[in-house]
C-alpha positions in Angstrom: -29.5 29.4 35.3 -28.5 29.1 38.7 -24.8 29.5 38.0 -25.3 32.9 36.0 -27.5 34.0 39.3 -24.8 33.2 41.5 -22.2 34.9 39.3 -24.1 37.9 39.2 -24.7 37.9 43.0 -21.0 37.4 43.4 -20.0 40.2 41.2 -22.7 42.5 42.9 -21.0 42.0 46.3 -17.6 42.6 44.9 -18.5 45.8 43.2 -20.2 47.1 46.4 -17.2 46.1 48.4 -15.2 48.5 46.6 -17.3 50.9 46.0 -18.5 51.4 49.6 -14.4 51.3 50.7 -13.1 53.9 48.1 -15.8 56.5 48.3 -15.7 56.1 52.2 -11.8 56.6 52.0 -11.7 59.3 49.4 -15.0 61.2 50.5 -16.6 60.5 47.1 -19.9 62.5 47.8 -20.5 60.5 51.0 -21.8 63.5 52.5 -24.8 63.4 50.3 -25.9 60.1 51.1 -29.6 60.1 51.9 -30.0 63.6 50.6 -32.8 64.1 48.2 -31.4 64.0 44.8 -33.1 67.4 43.9 -31.7 68.9 46.9 -28.1 68.0 45.8 -28.5 69.2 42.5 -30.2 72.6 43.5 -27.1 73.1 46.1 -24.8 72.6 43.0 -26.1 75.4 41.1 -26.8 77.7 44.1 -23.2 77.6 45.2 -21.8 77.3 41.9 -20.0 73.9 42.9 -19.2 72.9 39.2 -17.8 76.6 38.6 -19.0 80.0 37.6 -19.0 82.2 34.3 -17.4 85.5 33.9 -20.9 87.0 35.0 -20.7 84.9 38.7 -23.3 82.6 37.2 -23.3 78.9 38.2 -22.3 76.7 35.0 -22.5 72.9 34.5 -18.7 72.8 34.6 -15.8 72.4 32.1 -17.3 69.4 30.7 -19.9 71.7 29.3 -17.6 74.6 28.6 -14.1 73.7 27.4 -13.9 73.9 23.6 -12.0 70.6 23.1 -14.7 69.1 24.6 -17.9 70.6 23.3 -17.1 71.3 19.6 -16.3 67.5 18.7 -19.7 66.7 20.5 -21.8 69.1 18.6 -20.0 68.2 15.5 -20.9 64.6 16.1 -24.6 65.1 17.4 -25.4 67.4 15.0 -24.2 65.1 12.2 -26.1 62.4 13.7 -29.4 64.0 13.8 -29.3 64.9 10.1 -28.3 61.1 9.2 -31.1 59.6 11.4 -33.6 62.4 10.5 -34.5 63.1 14.1 -37.3 65.3 14.4 -37.8 65.6 18.3 -34.9 65.6 20.8 -35.4 64.8 24.8 -32.4 66.4 26.3 -32.4 65.0 29.9 -30.0 66.8 32.0 -29.6 69.9 30.2 -27.7 71.7 32.6 -27.0 75.3 31.9 -27.8 74.5 28.1 -24.3 75.5 26.7 -24.6 72.3 24.9 -28.2 72.1 23.8 -28.3 75.8 22.7 -26.0 74.9 19.8 -28.0 71.7 18.8 -32.1 73.0 18.7 -31.7 74.3 15.1 -30.8 70.7 13.9 -34.4 69.3 15.1 -37.7 70.2 14.7 -38.6 70.0 18.6 -36.2 70.2 21.4 -37.2 69.4 24.9 -34.3 70.3 27.4 -35.0 68.6 30.9 -33.3 69.0 34.3 -33.8 68.2 38.0 -33.0 71.5 39.2 -35.5 74.3 39.5 -33.0 76.7 39.9 -31.0 76.2 36.4 -34.3 75.9 34.4 -35.7 79.3 35.5 -32.4 80.7 34.3 -32.6 79.1 31.1 -36.2 79.9 30.4 -35.2 83.6 30.8 -32.1 83.1 28.6 -33.1 81.0 25.9 -36.0 81.7 23.7 -37.0 79.6 20.9 -40.1 78.5 19.0 -39.0 74.7 18.8 -37.7 74.8 22.8 -39.3 73.7 25.7 -37.7 73.4 29.3 -39.5 70.7 31.7 -38.6 70.1 35.1 -38.0 66.4 35.6 -36.5 63.8 37.8 -35.4 61.0 35.3 -35.6 58.3 37.8 -38.8 58.8 39.1 -40.7 61.0 36.7 -42.3 59.8 33.2 -40.3 60.3 30.6 -41.3 62.6 27.7 -41.5 61.2 24.1 -39.0 61.9 21.5 -37.2 60.3 18.6 -33.8 60.5 20.5 -32.7 61.0 24.1 -29.6 62.7 24.9 -28.0 62.2 28.4 -24.7 63.7 28.3 -22.4 63.4 31.3 -25.4 63.1 33.8 -25.5 59.5 35.1 -22.1 59.4 36.3 -23.4 61.8 38.9 -26.4 59.5 40.0 -26.4 56.4 42.4 -26.9 53.1 41.0 -30.5 52.9 42.3 -31.5 56.0 40.2 -29.6 54.8 37.2 -31.5 51.4 37.6 -34.7 53.1 37.6 -34.1 55.2 34.6 -33.0 52.2 32.7 -35.7 49.9 33.7 -38.5 52.5 32.2 -36.3 52.2 29.0 -36.4 48.2 29.0 -40.1 48.1 30.0 -41.4 50.3 27.3 -38.9 52.7 25.7 -40.1 56.4 24.6 -37.1 56.5 22.3 -35.9 54.9 18.9 -32.3 56.0 20.2 -30.4 56.7 23.2 -27.3 59.0 23.1 -25.2 58.5 26.1 -22.2 60.4 27.2 -19.9 59.2 30.0 -16.5 59.6 31.6 -14.6 56.5 31.9 -11.1 55.6 33.2 -8.8 55.6 30.2 -7.2 52.4 31.2 -8.8 49.4 29.5 -9.5 47.2 32.5 -11.5 48.8 35.2 -14.7 47.7 37.1 -17.6 49.5 35.6 -20.8 50.7 37.4 -19.2 50.8 41.0 -22.1 52.6 43.3 -21.8 55.9 45.2 -24.5 58.5 46.5 -25.7 61.1 44.0 -23.3 64.1 43.9 -21.4 66.7 42.0 -18.6 64.1 41.7 -18.1 61.2 39.4 -16.9 57.7 39.5 -13.5 58.4 38.2 -12.5 58.9 41.8 -13.3 55.3 42.4 -11.5 54.1 39.2 -15.1 53.2 37.6 -17.6 54.8 35.2 -20.9 53.9 33.9 -21.5 51.6 30.7 -25.3 51.3 30.8 -25.5 47.9 29.0 -23.4 46.2 31.7 -24.4 44.7 35.2 -26.3 45.9 37.2 -28.4 48.3 34.8 -28.4 46.1 31.6 -29.9 48.4 29.1 -31.8 46.3 26.3 -30.6 47.2 22.8 -30.7 46.3 19.2 -27.5 48.0 18.2 -24.6 50.0 19.9 -22.0 52.2 18.2 -19.6 54.7 19.8 -19.6 57.9 18.1 -17.2 59.8 19.9 -14.1 59.4 22.2 -12.4 62.4 23.5 -9.4 61.3 25.7 -8.5 63.6 28.5 -4.9 62.5 29.4 -3.9 65.8 31.0 -6.4 66.0 33.6 -5.9 64.9 37.3 -6.9 61.4 36.3 -6.6 60.0 32.8 -9.8 59.4 31.2 -12.0 59.3 28.1 -15.5 61.0 27.4 -17.1 58.2 25.2 -20.6 58.9 23.6 -22.5 55.9 22.7 -25.4 55.7 20.3 -28.0 52.9 21.3 -30.8 52.0 18.8 -33.6 50.8 21.3 -36.1 47.8 21.2 
Protein backbone atom coordinates (compact mmCIF):
# COMPACT_ATOMS: atom_id res chain seq x y z
CA UNK A 1 0.00 0.00 0.00
CA UNK A 2 2.81 2.39 0.95
CA UNK A 3 4.68 1.61 -2.29
CA UNK A 4 1.54 2.38 -4.30
CA UNK A 5 1.03 5.71 -2.53
CA UNK A 6 4.70 6.61 -2.96
CA UNK A 7 4.54 5.78 -6.67
CA UNK A 8 1.48 8.01 -7.09
CA UNK A 9 3.17 10.83 -5.20
CA UNK A 10 6.32 10.65 -7.35
CA UNK A 11 4.26 10.48 -10.56
CA UNK A 12 2.22 13.49 -9.49
CA UNK A 13 5.38 15.51 -8.80
CA UNK A 14 6.86 14.58 -12.19
CA UNK A 15 3.63 15.52 -13.98
CA UNK A 16 3.40 18.85 -12.20
CA UNK A 17 7.05 19.65 -12.93
CA UNK A 18 6.68 19.09 -16.67
CA UNK A 19 3.33 20.88 -16.92
CA UNK A 20 4.54 23.93 -15.00
CA UNK A 21 7.74 24.06 -17.08
CA UNK A 22 5.98 23.73 -20.43
CA UNK A 23 3.01 26.01 -19.94
CA UNK A 24 5.27 28.75 -18.54
CA UNK A 25 7.65 28.32 -21.47
CA UNK A 26 5.01 28.49 -24.23
CA UNK A 27 2.43 30.58 -22.38
CA UNK A 28 -0.30 27.92 -22.31
CA UNK A 29 -3.15 29.93 -20.75
CA UNK A 30 -0.73 31.20 -18.10
CA UNK A 31 -2.39 34.63 -18.16
CA UNK A 32 -5.66 33.02 -16.99
CA UNK A 33 -4.12 31.52 -13.86
CA UNK A 34 -6.20 32.56 -10.86
CA UNK A 35 -9.01 34.04 -12.99
CA UNK A 36 -12.56 32.91 -12.23
CA UNK A 37 -13.49 30.17 -14.71
CA UNK A 38 -16.81 31.72 -15.68
CA UNK A 39 -15.06 35.02 -16.42
CA UNK A 40 -12.59 33.14 -18.63
CA UNK A 41 -15.32 31.59 -20.78
CA UNK A 42 -17.40 34.77 -20.91
CA UNK A 43 -14.31 36.48 -22.32
CA UNK A 44 -13.84 33.70 -24.88
CA UNK A 45 -17.36 34.15 -26.27
CA UNK A 46 -17.51 37.92 -25.97
CA UNK A 47 -14.25 38.32 -27.90
CA UNK A 48 -14.68 35.39 -30.30
CA UNK A 49 -11.36 33.85 -29.25
CA UNK A 50 -12.31 30.47 -30.77
CA UNK A 51 -13.54 32.11 -33.98
CA UNK A 52 -16.60 33.78 -35.49
CA UNK A 53 -19.19 32.75 -38.08
CA UNK A 54 -20.29 34.64 -41.20
CA UNK A 55 -22.63 36.75 -39.06
CA UNK A 56 -19.78 37.85 -36.82
CA UNK A 57 -21.06 35.73 -33.92
CA UNK A 58 -18.54 33.95 -31.71
CA UNK A 59 -18.42 30.15 -32.07
CA UNK A 60 -17.10 27.17 -30.16
CA UNK A 61 -14.30 26.76 -32.68
CA UNK A 62 -13.42 24.44 -35.58
CA UNK A 63 -13.87 21.31 -33.46
CA UNK A 64 -17.59 22.07 -33.34
CA UNK A 65 -17.95 23.17 -36.97
CA UNK A 66 -15.56 21.37 -39.33
CA UNK A 67 -17.63 18.79 -41.18
CA UNK A 68 -14.94 16.09 -41.05
CA UNK A 69 -15.10 16.31 -37.25
CA UNK A 70 -18.80 17.01 -36.73
CA UNK A 71 -20.39 14.49 -39.12
CA UNK A 72 -18.67 11.32 -37.77
CA UNK A 73 -19.47 12.37 -34.19
CA UNK A 74 -23.16 12.98 -34.93
CA UNK A 75 -23.39 9.61 -36.68
CA UNK A 76 -21.69 7.76 -33.82
CA UNK A 77 -23.57 9.53 -31.02
CA UNK A 78 -27.02 9.22 -32.63
CA UNK A 79 -26.51 5.47 -33.21
CA UNK A 80 -25.37 5.12 -29.61
CA UNK A 81 -28.47 6.90 -28.27
CA UNK A 82 -30.67 4.54 -30.27
CA UNK A 83 -28.76 1.40 -29.27
CA UNK A 84 -28.78 2.24 -25.55
CA UNK A 85 -32.39 3.54 -25.71
CA UNK A 86 -31.35 6.84 -24.15
CA UNK A 87 -34.29 8.97 -23.07
CA UNK A 88 -32.61 11.94 -21.34
CA UNK A 89 -29.28 13.43 -22.45
CA UNK A 90 -27.29 15.96 -20.41
CA UNK A 91 -24.89 17.98 -22.57
CA UNK A 92 -22.19 19.31 -20.23
CA UNK A 93 -20.54 22.17 -22.10
CA UNK A 94 -22.89 22.69 -25.03
CA UNK A 95 -21.09 25.79 -26.36
CA UNK A 96 -22.72 27.36 -29.41
CA UNK A 97 -24.90 24.22 -29.77
CA UNK A 98 -23.87 23.42 -33.33
CA UNK A 99 -23.35 19.80 -32.23
CA UNK A 100 -26.25 19.45 -29.80
CA UNK A 101 -28.77 20.86 -32.28
CA UNK A 102 -28.20 17.79 -34.46
CA UNK A 103 -28.72 15.32 -31.58
CA UNK A 104 -31.86 16.67 -29.89
CA UNK A 105 -34.19 14.61 -32.09
CA UNK A 106 -32.57 11.33 -30.97
CA UNK A 107 -33.83 11.52 -27.37
CA UNK A 108 -36.97 12.47 -25.44
CA UNK A 109 -35.36 15.21 -23.37
CA UNK A 110 -32.13 17.13 -23.98
CA UNK A 111 -30.60 19.44 -21.36
CA UNK A 112 -27.83 21.65 -22.74
CA UNK A 113 -25.55 23.15 -20.07
CA UNK A 114 -22.76 25.71 -20.22
CA UNK A 115 -20.81 27.97 -17.88
CA UNK A 116 -21.11 30.96 -20.21
CA UNK A 117 -24.27 33.03 -19.77
CA UNK A 118 -23.40 34.91 -22.97
CA UNK A 119 -23.61 31.81 -25.17
CA UNK A 120 -26.63 30.40 -23.31
CA UNK A 121 -28.69 33.55 -23.84
CA UNK A 122 -27.94 33.44 -27.55
CA UNK A 123 -28.79 29.74 -27.71
CA UNK A 124 -32.12 30.26 -25.95
CA UNK A 125 -33.17 32.79 -28.60
CA UNK A 126 -31.93 30.69 -31.51
CA UNK A 127 -32.99 27.15 -30.57
CA UNK A 128 -36.58 26.59 -29.45
CA UNK A 129 -37.65 22.94 -29.24
CA UNK A 130 -40.20 21.25 -26.99
CA UNK A 131 -37.76 18.65 -25.66
CA UNK A 132 -34.84 21.08 -25.18
CA UNK A 133 -33.81 23.04 -22.10
CA UNK A 134 -30.76 25.23 -21.51
CA UNK A 135 -29.15 25.40 -18.09
CA UNK A 136 -26.39 27.61 -16.68
CA UNK A 137 -23.94 25.26 -14.98
CA UNK A 138 -20.39 25.09 -13.67
CA UNK A 139 -19.75 21.35 -13.90
CA UNK A 140 -17.01 21.43 -11.25
CA UNK A 141 -19.02 23.33 -8.62
CA UNK A 142 -22.74 22.89 -9.23
CA UNK A 143 -25.03 19.92 -8.68
CA UNK A 144 -25.12 17.89 -11.89
CA UNK A 145 -28.56 17.40 -13.47
CA UNK A 146 -29.69 13.78 -13.69
CA UNK A 147 -30.04 11.90 -16.96
CA UNK A 148 -29.43 8.58 -18.71
CA UNK A 149 -26.28 9.73 -20.47
CA UNK A 150 -24.05 12.80 -20.22
CA UNK A 151 -21.88 14.06 -23.06
CA UNK A 152 -18.75 16.09 -22.32
CA UNK A 153 -17.33 16.95 -25.70
CA UNK A 154 -13.91 18.64 -25.84
CA UNK A 155 -14.66 20.54 -22.65
CA UNK A 156 -12.40 19.06 -19.98
CA UNK A 157 -9.32 19.73 -22.11
CA UNK A 158 -9.85 23.44 -21.41
CA UNK A 159 -10.13 23.05 -17.62
CA UNK A 160 -7.55 22.87 -14.84
CA UNK A 161 -6.90 19.56 -13.10
CA UNK A 162 -8.52 20.78 -9.89
CA UNK A 163 -11.80 21.49 -11.70
CA UNK A 164 -11.72 18.16 -13.53
CA UNK A 165 -11.05 16.35 -10.23
CA UNK A 166 -14.06 18.07 -8.63
CA UNK A 167 -16.25 16.91 -11.51
CA UNK A 168 -15.00 13.31 -11.35
CA UNK A 169 -15.35 13.15 -7.57
CA UNK A 170 -19.07 13.89 -7.92
CA UNK A 171 -19.41 11.15 -10.53
CA UNK A 172 -17.47 8.65 -8.43
CA UNK A 173 -19.42 9.44 -5.26
CA UNK A 174 -22.86 8.99 -6.80
CA UNK A 175 -23.20 9.12 -10.55
CA UNK A 176 -26.35 10.84 -11.86
CA UNK A 177 -25.76 9.00 -15.17
CA UNK A 178 -25.66 5.43 -16.37
CA UNK A 179 -23.33 6.39 -19.22
CA UNK A 180 -20.74 9.10 -19.79
CA UNK A 181 -19.57 9.99 -23.31
CA UNK A 182 -16.25 11.84 -23.12
CA UNK A 183 -14.55 13.39 -26.16
CA UNK A 184 -10.98 14.68 -25.88
CA UNK A 185 -8.22 15.69 -28.27
CA UNK A 186 -5.03 13.76 -27.56
CA UNK A 187 -1.51 13.65 -28.99
CA UNK A 188 -1.36 11.17 -31.87
CA UNK A 189 1.84 9.59 -30.62
CA UNK A 190 1.30 6.50 -28.49
CA UNK A 191 3.63 7.54 -25.68
CA UNK A 192 2.68 10.72 -23.81
CA UNK A 193 2.04 11.75 -20.21
CA UNK A 194 -1.71 12.23 -19.76
CA UNK A 195 -3.43 14.75 -17.52
CA UNK A 196 -0.69 17.36 -17.18
CA UNK A 197 -2.07 20.44 -15.47
CA UNK A 198 -2.83 23.87 -16.94
CA UNK A 199 -4.96 26.87 -15.93
CA UNK A 200 -8.54 26.86 -17.25
CA UNK A 201 -8.61 28.73 -20.55
CA UNK A 202 -9.12 28.60 -24.32
CA UNK A 203 -6.09 26.45 -25.12
CA UNK A 204 -5.77 22.67 -24.70
CA UNK A 205 -3.06 20.32 -23.45
CA UNK A 206 -1.68 19.47 -26.89
CA UNK A 207 0.56 22.48 -26.32
CA UNK A 208 2.29 20.56 -23.53
CA UNK A 209 2.15 17.20 -25.35
CA UNK A 210 -0.62 15.91 -23.12
CA UNK A 211 -4.36 15.25 -23.06
CA UNK A 212 -7.13 14.17 -20.72
CA UNK A 213 -7.71 10.48 -20.00
CA UNK A 214 -10.34 10.52 -17.31
CA UNK A 215 -9.79 7.07 -15.82
CA UNK A 216 -6.08 7.67 -15.20
CA UNK A 217 -4.24 9.46 -12.38
CA UNK A 218 -5.03 11.94 -10.85
CA UNK A 219 -8.73 11.73 -11.82
CA UNK A 220 -9.32 7.96 -11.62
CA UNK A 221 -12.89 7.81 -12.89
CA UNK A 222 -14.62 4.66 -11.64
CA UNK A 223 -16.46 2.69 -14.29
CA UNK A 224 -17.92 -0.71 -15.17
CA UNK A 225 -16.84 -0.76 -18.80
CA UNK A 226 -15.05 1.49 -21.27
CA UNK A 227 -15.10 1.61 -25.07
CA UNK A 228 -13.73 4.03 -27.66
CA UNK A 229 -16.60 4.56 -30.11
CA UNK A 230 -14.87 7.05 -32.42
CA UNK A 231 -11.36 8.23 -33.30
CA UNK A 232 -10.72 11.07 -35.75
CA UNK A 233 -7.11 11.67 -36.74
CA UNK A 234 -5.97 15.26 -37.17
CA UNK A 235 -2.63 14.64 -38.89
CA UNK A 236 -2.73 17.79 -41.00
CA UNK A 237 -3.14 20.16 -38.06
CA UNK A 238 -0.31 22.12 -36.47
CA UNK A 239 0.18 19.27 -34.01
CA UNK A 240 -0.70 15.72 -35.01
CA UNK A 241 -3.55 14.60 -32.79
CA UNK A 242 -6.56 12.32 -32.51
CA UNK A 243 -10.04 13.23 -31.26
CA UNK A 244 -11.24 10.28 -29.19
CA UNK A 245 -14.82 9.68 -28.02
CA UNK A 246 -14.98 7.20 -25.13
CA UNK A 247 -18.13 5.66 -23.69
CA UNK A 248 -18.00 4.81 -19.99
CA UNK A 249 -20.63 2.67 -18.34
CA UNK A 250 -20.73 3.94 -14.77
CA UNK A 251 -21.26 2.31 -11.39
